[in-house]
TORKOL-4160 file (C-alpha; in steps of 0.2 Angstrom, whole numbers, padded with zeros to 4 digits, m for minus):
274
<pt num="1" X="0000" Y="m0001" Z="0000"/>
<pt num="2" X="0006" Y="0017" Z="m0005"/>
<pt num="3" X="0005" Y="0031" Z="0008"/>
<pt num="4" X="0002" Y="0043" Z="m0006"/>
<pt num="5" X="m0013" Y="0034" Z="m0011"/>
<pt num="6" X="m0021" Y="0033" Z="0005"/>
<pt num="7" X="m0017" Y="0052" Z="0009"/>
<pt num="8" X="m0027" Y="0055" Z="m0007"/>
<pt num="9" X="m0041" Y="0044" Z="m0002"/>
<pt num="10" X="m0042" Y="0051" Z="0014"/>
<pt num="11" X="m0043" Y="0070" Z="0008"/>
<pt num="12" X="m0056" Y="0064" Z="m0006"/>
<pt num="13" X="m0066" Y="0056" Z="0007"/>
<pt num="14" X="m0068" Y="0071" Z="0020"/>
<pt num="15" X="m0068" Y="0084" Z="0005"/>
<pt num="16" X="m0085" Y="0073" Z="m0001"/>
<pt num="17" X="m0092" Y="0073" Z="0017"/>
<pt num="18" X="m0089" Y="0092" Z="0020"/>
<pt num="19" X="m0100" Y="0096" Z="0005"/>
<pt num="20" X="m0112" Y="0082" Z="0004"/>
<pt num="21" X="m0114" Y="0074" Z="0023"/>
<pt num="22" X="m0132" Y="0068" Z="0025"/>
<pt num="23" X="m0132" Y="0076" Z="0042"/>
<pt num="24" X="m0151" Y="0076" Z="0043"/>
<pt num="25" X="m0153" Y="0057" Z="0045"/>
<pt num="26" X="m0163" Y="0055" Z="0061"/>
<pt num="27" X="m0152" Y="0042" Z="0069"/>
<pt num="28" X="m0137" Y="0054" Z="0067"/>
<pt num="29" X="m0145" Y="0066" Z="0080"/>
<pt num="30" X="m0138" Y="0066" Z="0096"/>
<pt num="31" X="m0147" Y="0067" Z="0113"/>
<pt num="32" X="m0149" Y="0084" Z="0122"/>
<pt num="33" X="m0133" Y="0078" Z="0132"/>
<pt num="34" X="m0124" Y="0077" Z="0116"/>
<pt num="35" X="m0123" Y="0058" Z="0118"/>
<pt num="36" X="m0130" Y="0045" Z="0107"/>
<pt num="37" X="m0144" Y="0032" Z="0112"/>
<pt num="38" X="m0137" Y="0015" Z="0108"/>
<pt num="39" X="m0154" Y="0008" Z="0108"/>
<pt num="40" X="m0160" Y="0021" Z="0095"/>
<pt num="41" X="m0143" Y="0015" Z="0085"/>
<pt num="42" X="m0147" Y="m0001" Z="0086"/>
<pt num="43" X="m0165" Y="0002" Z="0080"/>
<pt num="44" X="m0157" Y="0011" Z="0064"/>
<pt num="45" X="m0144" Y="m0003" Z="0062"/>
<pt num="46" X="m0157" Y="m0018" Z="0061"/>
<pt num="47" X="m0169" Y="m0007" Z="0050"/>
<pt num="48" X="m0155" Y="m0003" Z="0038"/>
<pt num="49" X="m0149" Y="m0020" Z="0035"/>
<pt num="50" X="m0153" Y="m0024" Z="0016"/>
<pt num="51" X="m0164" Y="m0008" Z="0016"/>
<pt num="52" X="m0161" Y="0008" Z="0008"/>
<pt num="53" X="m0160" Y="0023" Z="0018"/>
<pt num="54" X="m0175" Y="0033" Z="0010"/>
<pt num="55" X="m0186" Y="0018" Z="0015"/>
<pt num="56" X="m0180" Y="0016" Z="0032"/>
<pt num="57" X="m0182" Y="0035" Z="0038"/>
<pt num="58" X="m0201" Y="0036" Z="0039"/>
<pt num="59" X="m0201" Y="0019" Z="0048"/>
<pt num="60" X="m0188" Y="0024" Z="0060"/>
<pt num="61" X="m0197" Y="0040" Z="0065"/>
<pt num="62" X="m0213" Y="0031" Z="0068"/>
<pt num="63" X="m0205" Y="0018" Z="0078"/>
<pt num="64" X="m0195" Y="0028" Z="0088"/>
<pt num="65" X="m0210" Y="0039" Z="0091"/>
<pt num="66" X="m0220" Y="0024" Z="0098"/>
<pt num="67" X="m0206" Y="0016" Z="0107"/>
<pt num="68" X="m0195" Y="0030" Z="0112"/>
<pt num="69" X="m0186" Y="0020" Z="0125"/>
<pt num="70" X="m0180" Y="0002" Z="0125"/>
<pt num="71" X="m0192" Y="m0002" Z="0140"/>
<pt num="72" X="m0207" Y="0003" Z="0129"/>
<pt num="73" X="m0202" Y="m0009" Z="0116"/>
<pt num="74" X="m0198" Y="m0023" Z="0129"/>
<pt num="75" X="m0216" Y="m0022" Z="0135"/>
<pt num="76" X="m0224" Y="m0022" Z="0118"/>
<pt num="77" X="m0233" Y="m0037" Z="0110"/>
<pt num="78" X="m0225" Y="m0044" Z="0095"/>
<pt num="79" X="m0241" Y="m0043" Z="0085"/>
<pt num="80" X="m0241" Y="m0023" Z="0087"/>
<pt num="81" X="m0223" Y="m0023" Z="0083"/>
<pt num="82" X="m0225" Y="m0032" Z="0067"/>
<pt num="83" X="m0240" Y="m0021" Z="0062"/>
<pt num="84" X="m0228" Y="m0006" Z="0063"/>
<pt num="85" X="m0214" Y="m0014" Z="0053"/>
<pt num="86" X="m0225" Y="m0020" Z="0039"/>
<pt num="87" X="m0219" Y="m0015" Z="0022"/>
<pt num="88" X="m0200" Y="m0012" Z="0028"/>
<pt num="89" X="m0198" Y="m0032" Z="0025"/>
<pt num="90" X="m0187" Y="m0045" Z="0034"/>
<pt num="91" X="m0199" Y="m0046" Z="0048"/>
<pt num="92" X="m0187" Y="m0056" Z="0059"/>
<pt num="93" X="m0179" Y="m0040" Z="0063"/>
<pt num="94" X="m0193" Y="m0033" Z="0072"/>
<pt num="95" X="m0194" Y="m0048" Z="0083"/>
<pt num="96" X="m0175" Y="m0048" Z="0086"/>
<pt num="97" X="m0177" Y="m0029" Z="0091"/>
<pt num="98" X="m0191" Y="m0034" Z="0103"/>
<pt num="99" X="m0183" Y="m0049" Z="0110"/>
<pt num="100" X="m0167" Y="m0039" Z="0112"/>
<pt num="101" X="m0176" Y="m0026" Z="0122"/>
<pt num="102" X="m0183" Y="m0040" Z="0134"/>
<pt num="103" X="m0165" Y="m0047" Z="0136"/>
<pt num="104" X="m0158" Y="m0031" Z="0140"/>
<pt num="105" X="m0172" Y="m0026" Z="0154"/>
<pt num="106" X="m0171" Y="m0043" Z="0161"/>
<pt num="107" X="m0152" Y="m0047" Z="0160"/>
<pt num="108" X="m0145" Y="m0030" Z="0161"/>
<pt num="109" X="m0156" Y="m0019" Z="0172"/>
<pt num="110" X="m0163" Y="m0009" Z="0156"/>
<pt num="111" X="m0145" Y="m0002" Z="0153"/>
<pt num="112" X="m0139" Y="m0006" Z="0136"/>
<pt num="113" X="m0124" Y="m0016" Z="0136"/>
<pt num="114" X="m0109" Y="m0009" Z="0125"/>
<pt num="115" X="m0096" Y="m0023" Z="0126"/>
<pt num="116" X="m0093" Y="m0032" Z="0111"/>
<pt num="117" X="m0097" Y="m0050" Z="0118"/>
<pt num="118" X="m0113" Y="m0044" Z="0127"/>
<pt num="119" X="m0119" Y="m0036" Z="0110"/>
<pt num="120" X="m0115" Y="m0050" Z="0100"/>
<pt num="121" X="m0126" Y="m0063" Z="0112"/>
<pt num="122" X="m0142" Y="m0052" Z="0108"/>
<pt num="123" X="m0153" Y="m0059" Z="0095"/>
<pt num="124" X="m0150" Y="m0052" Z="0078"/>
<pt num="125" X="m0134" Y="m0044" Z="0082"/>
<pt num="126" X="m0118" Y="m0051" Z="0073"/>
<pt num="127" X="m0100" Y="m0043" Z="0073"/>
<pt num="128" X="m0104" Y="m0029" Z="0060"/>
<pt num="129" X="m0120" Y="m0024" Z="0069"/>
<pt num="130" X="m0112" Y="m0025" Z="0086"/>
<pt num="131" X="m0096" Y="m0015" Z="0079"/>
<pt num="132" X="m0108" Y="m0001" Z="0070"/>
<pt num="133" X="m0117" Y="0001" Z="0088"/>
<pt num="134" X="m0100" Y="0003" Z="0096"/>
<pt num="135" X="m0094" Y="0015" Z="0084"/>
<pt num="136" X="m0110" Y="0027" Z="0082"/>
<pt num="137" X="m0115" Y="0027" Z="0100"/>
<pt num="138" X="m0098" Y="0029" Z="0110"/>
<pt num="139" X="m0087" Y="0033" Z="0095"/>
<pt num="140" X="m0076" Y="0017" Z="0097"/>
<pt num="141" X="m0063" Y="0013" Z="0083"/>
<pt num="142" X="m0070" Y="m0003" Z="0078"/>
<pt num="143" X="m0068" Y="m0012" Z="0062"/>
<pt num="144" X="m0083" Y="m0018" Z="0051"/>
<pt num="145" X="m0086" Y="m0020" Z="0033"/>
<pt num="146" X="m0103" Y="m0018" Z="0024"/>
<pt num="147" X="m0108" Y="m0014" Z="0006"/>
<pt num="148" X="m0105" Y="0005" Z="0006"/>
<pt num="149" X="m0089" Y="0003" Z="0013"/>
<pt num="150" X="m0084" Y="m0010" Z="0000"/>
<pt num="151" X="m0089" Y="0001" Z="m0013"/>
<pt num="152" X="m0078" Y="0015" Z="m0008"/>
<pt num="153" X="m0062" Y="0006" Z="m0005"/>
<pt num="154" X="m0065" Y="m0005" Z="m0021"/>
<pt num="155" X="m0067" Y="0011" Z="m0032"/>
<pt num="156" X="m0052" Y="0019" Z="m0025"/>
<pt num="157" X="m0039" Y="0004" Z="m0023"/>
<pt num="158" X="m0045" Y="m0009" Z="m0034"/>
<pt num="159" X="m0051" Y="m0003" Z="m0051"/>
<pt num="160" X="m0041" Y="m0015" Z="m0061"/>
<pt num="161" X="m0045" Y="m0030" Z="m0051"/>
<pt num="162" X="m0058" Y="m0043" Z="m0056"/>
<pt num="163" X="m0062" Y="m0051" Z="m0037"/>
<pt num="164" X="m0058" Y="m0042" Z="m0020"/>
<pt num="165" X="m0060" Y="m0050" Z="m0004"/>
<pt num="166" X="m0065" Y="m0042" Z="0012"/>
<pt num="167" X="m0048" Y="m0046" Z="0020"/>
<pt num="168" X="m0040" Y="m0035" Z="0007"/>
<pt num="169" X="m0053" Y="m0021" Z="0012"/>
<pt num="170" X="m0050" Y="m0024" Z="0030"/>
<pt num="171" X="m0032" Y="m0021" Z="0028"/>
<pt num="172" X="m0035" Y="m0004" Z="0020"/>
<pt num="173" X="m0049" Y="0000" Z="0032"/>
<pt num="174" X="m0037" Y="m0003" Z="0047"/>
<pt num="175" X="m0024" Y="0009" Z="0039"/>
<pt num="176" X="m0036" Y="0023" Z="0035"/>
<pt num="177" X="m0048" Y="0023" Z="0049"/>
<pt num="178" X="m0049" Y="0040" Z="0059"/>
<pt num="179" X="m0047" Y="0033" Z="0076"/>
<pt num="180" X="m0049" Y="0049" Z="0084"/>
<pt num="181" X="m0067" Y="0051" Z="0076"/>
<pt num="182" X="m0073" Y="0035" Z="0070"/>
<pt num="183" X="m0091" Y="0040" Z="0071"/>
<pt num="184" X="m0090" Y="0053" Z="0057"/>
<pt num="185" X="m0077" Y="0043" Z="0047"/>
<pt num="186" X="m0089" Y="0029" Z="0045"/>
<pt num="187" X="m0103" Y="0041" Z="0042"/>
<pt num="188" X="m0092" Y="0049" Z="0027"/>
<pt num="189" X="m0090" Y="0031" Z="0021"/>
<pt num="190" X="m0107" Y="0027" Z="0021"/>
<pt num="191" X="m0112" Y="0044" Z="0012"/>
<pt num="192" X="m0098" Y="0043" Z="0000"/>
<pt num="193" X="m0103" Y="0025" Z="m0004"/>
<pt num="194" X="m0120" Y="0028" Z="m0007"/>
<pt num="195" X="m0116" Y="0043" Z="m0019"/>
<pt num="196" X="m0103" Y="0031" Z="m0028"/>
<pt num="197" X="m0117" Y="0018" Z="m0031"/>
<pt num="198" X="m0127" Y="0030" Z="m0040"/>
<pt num="199" X="m0113" Y="0036" Z="m0052"/>
<pt num="200" X="m0102" Y="0020" Z="m0054"/>
<pt num="201" X="m0113" Y="0004" Z="m0056"/>
<pt num="202" X="m0108" Y="m0013" Z="m0053"/>
<pt num="203" X="m0093" Y="m0008" Z="m0042"/>
<pt num="204" X="m0097" Y="m0021" Z="m0028"/>
<pt num="205" X="m0100" Y="m0035" Z="m0041"/>
<pt num="206" X="m0080" Y="m0036" Z="m0039"/>
<pt num="207" X="m0083" Y="m0041" Z="m0021"/>
<pt num="208" X="m0082" Y="m0060" Z="m0016"/>
<pt num="209" X="m0095" Y="m0056" Z="m0004"/>
<pt num="210" X="m0107" Y="m0050" Z="m0018"/>
<pt num="211" X="m0123" Y="m0060" Z="m0020"/>
<pt num="212" X="m0137" Y="m0053" Z="m0033"/>
<pt num="213" X="m0153" Y="m0052" Z="m0023"/>
<pt num="214" X="m0168" Y="m0061" Z="m0030"/>
<pt num="215" X="m0184" Y="m0052" Z="m0037"/>
<pt num="216" X="m0196" Y="m0048" Z="m0022"/>
<pt num="217" X="m0212" Y="m0051" Z="m0033"/>
<pt num="218" X="m0215" Y="m0070" Z="m0032"/>
<pt num="219" X="m0203" Y="m0073" Z="m0019"/>
<pt num="220" X="m0204" Y="m0083" Z="m0002"/>
<pt num="221" X="m0200" Y="m0067" Z="0006"/>
<pt num="222" X="m0216" Y="m0059" Z="m0002"/>
<pt num="223" X="m0226" Y="m0074" Z="0004"/>
<pt num="224" X="m0219" Y="m0072" Z="0022"/>
<pt num="225" X="m0224" Y="m0054" Z="0022"/>
<pt num="226" X="m0242" Y="m0057" Z="0015"/>
<pt num="227" X="m0244" Y="m0071" Z="0028"/>
<pt num="228" X="m0238" Y="m0060" Z="0043"/>
<pt num="229" X="m0249" Y="m0045" Z="0036"/>
<pt num="230" X="m0264" Y="m0055" Z="0035"/>
<pt num="231" X="m0262" Y="m0065" Z="0053"/>
<pt num="232" X="m0258" Y="m0048" Z="0061"/>
<pt num="233" X="m0277" Y="m0045" Z="0058"/>
<pt num="234" X="m0282" Y="m0060" Z="0068"/>
<pt num="235" X="m0280" Y="m0080" Z="0070"/>
<pt num="236" X="m0282" Y="m0088" Z="0053"/>
<pt num="237" X="m0283" Y="m0106" Z="0049"/>
<pt num="238" X="m0272" Y="m0116" Z="0035"/>
<pt num="239" X="m0289" Y="m0116" Z="0025"/>
<pt num="240" X="m0292" Y="m0098" Z="0025"/>
<pt num="241" X="m0275" Y="m0093" Z="0021"/>
<pt num="242" X="m0273" Y="m0106" Z="0007"/>
<pt num="243" X="m0290" Y="m0099" Z="m0001"/>
<pt num="244" X="m0284" Y="m0082" Z="0000"/>
<pt num="245" X="m0266" Y="m0084" Z="m0005"/>
<pt num="246" X="m0266" Y="m0099" Z="m0016"/>
<pt num="247" X="m0247" Y="m0103" Z="m0015"/>
<pt num="248" X="m0241" Y="m0122" Z="m0015"/>
<pt num="249" X="m0226" Y="m0115" Z="m0003"/>
<pt num="250" X="m0238" Y="m0110" Z="0011"/>
<pt num="251" X="m0236" Y="m0124" Z="0023"/>
<pt num="252" X="m0217" Y="m0124" Z="0022"/>
<pt num="253" X="m0216" Y="m0105" Z="0025"/>
<pt num="254" X="m0229" Y="m0107" Z="0040"/>
<pt num="255" X="m0217" Y="m0120" Z="0047"/>
<pt num="256" X="m0203" Y="m0108" Z="0045"/>
<pt num="257" X="m0212" Y="m0094" Z="0053"/>
<pt num="258" X="m0217" Y="m0105" Z="0068"/>
<pt num="259" X="m0199" Y="m0112" Z="0070"/>
<pt num="260" X="m0192" Y="m0093" Z="0071"/>
<pt num="261" X="m0205" Y="m0089" Z="0083"/>
<pt num="262" X="m0215" Y="m0077" Z="0073"/>
<pt num="263" X="m0230" Y="m0087" Z="0072"/>
<pt num="264" X="m0238" Y="m0100" Z="0084"/>
<pt num="265" X="m0250" Y="m0114" Z="0078"/>
<pt num="266" X="m0265" Y="m0119" Z="0088"/>
<pt num="267" X="m0273" Y="m0135" Z="0080"/>
<pt num="268" X="m0275" Y="m0129" Z="0062"/>
<pt num="269" X="m0273" Y="m0111" Z="0065"/>
<pt num="270" X="m0260" Y="m0099" Z="0066"/>
<pt num="271" X="m0258" Y="m0082" Z="0075"/>
<pt num="272" X="m0243" Y="m0070" Z="0080"/>
<pt num="273" X="m0231" Y="m0077" Z="0093"/>
<pt num="274" X="m0231" Y="m0066" Z="0109"/>
């Protein structure tokens, strides 16, 4: 790695951020104390998984208005939480959030844990999400890689490469991270990556982690969403669901939803788990 290249990269990144930072994103607003609430950061991080920022903003704002503090979400029934989540997709994330808050209430006296091991023990929290929560809430210099970060580093350092693995990107990230201000450094990466995706199509296809997402229409993801949306209005039997949805995958998807704890089965009927 040539120092001149990394110096140029860092100047380019901060120059872009100084001009086009998305400073109005609601999860970037500190509390009145100037601190960042890790609960709100966790909500935003789970919502943003595989979902575009523009779609997340109104859901995040409604969700936080309803569940301003984690204890409120911990006390909520899953049916209500899923109803608020409808349309955002990947409904397991809503259950993860509610269950996470229950665990924090019961096991951590309502105080959001910020140690990496504790975070990773929570439902739906892997290394990247745990690291992001620490970065954005307490300005910890953690290392994590996601799609916008890949876009930025591949664009600047791997233009001629056909395939780029995350270890190569991690090495660059370790050597360029602003450890005195990691929160804004990652904000800058996110904003710059979003910008690059719009003007340079296909950059992320060089990543060895790249997987093309299947269309939503007609997918099992769509069927899952339809089932959950319908059952949040009340318990339904298999016959009622099959009559309405007419899909041969129904029984298999219902079994998946029961196994994941989103639904419960009573005799031949299904309802939202609690």
